[in-house]
N, C-alpha and C positions, 0 to 999 in steps of 0.2 A: 504494500500500500504506500509506503514511504517513497519508493522510487517514482511511482505514478504522481504523487503530490509534487515531488521535485521537478518532474517533467512539465507538469501544468504550470508551476511557478515560473519556469523559464520561458514557456511558450506564450503565456498570456500576460501581456504588459500590465493590465489592471491588477491581476493577481500578484504579479511581481512587485508592484508598487505597494499593494496592501501588505504583502509579506514583509517588505522593508520597513514600512511604517510600524507594523506590529513588533518587529525586532527592535526598532528604535525605542518604542514604548517600553518594551521589556527591559532594555538596557537602562533606561531612565528610572524605571521602578527599582531595579537592582541598585543603582547609584543612590537613590533616595533611601532605600532600606539600609544600605551600608552607612550612609550619613546619619540616619536616625540611630542606628546601633552604636556608632562611635560617640555621638552626642550623649546618648544614654550612659555609656561607659564613663565619659568625662564627668557627667553629672554625679554619678555614683561615687567616683573617685573624689571629686570635690566635696561631696557630702560627708564622706568618711574622713577626709582631711579636716574639714571644718569641725566635725564632732570631736576628733582627736584634739584639736587645738583648744576647743571649749573645755574638754575634760582636763587638759593640762592646765588651763587657766584656773579652773575650779580647784584642782589639787594644789596649785600654787597658792591660791588664796587661803585654803585651809592650813597649809604648811606655814604660811606667813603669819596667820593668826596664832597658831600654836607657838611659833618662835617668839612672837610679840608678847604673848601671855607669859611664856617662860621668862623672858627678859624682864617683864614687869614684876614677876614674883621674885626674881633674883634682886632686883632693885629694892623692893620692899624689904627683903631679907637683909641686904647690906645696911640699909638705913636702921632697921631694928637692931641689928648687931652693934652698929656704931653707937646706938643709944643705950647699949648695955643689956638688951633683951637676951633671955636664955635661948639655947638651941631648941629646947622643947617648945617654948612659946613661938619661936619663928617657924617651927614645923607646923604648929597649929594654924597660924595665920596665912602661911604661904602654900602649904602642902608639899614643900620640898623635903627630900630625904636628908638624913644626917650627913651623908657623904657630900651632897650638893651644897649644904649649908657650910660644912667645914671647908670646902674649896673656896667659898666666898670670903672667908676670914682674912 
C-alpha cells in the first residue's frame, strides 16, 4: 500500500503539495513540542533552584537567630559574672552550661 501512496504522491501535483504541507505541519508540531518540553524543563529547574534558595535563606535565618540568642545569653552571663553573680545563678538566668559559663570568665 505504501508504494502505491508514494507513486500517487509523485504523480499528482495536488497530492504532492498536500503531502509537503502536511510534512511541514508535522515538523512545526514537533518543533513546538520540543520547545514546550524544554521550557517545561527550564521551569522545573528554576522552581527547584528557587525552592532551594528559599530553604537556604530560611535555614540561615534560623541559624542567625540561634547564634544571636546564644551571643545575647553569653553577654548577659558576662555582665552577671562581672557583677559578682554565682555560676548557679547565671545558669538559671541564661540556660548556659557550667562549661560555657567558665569559658566566659
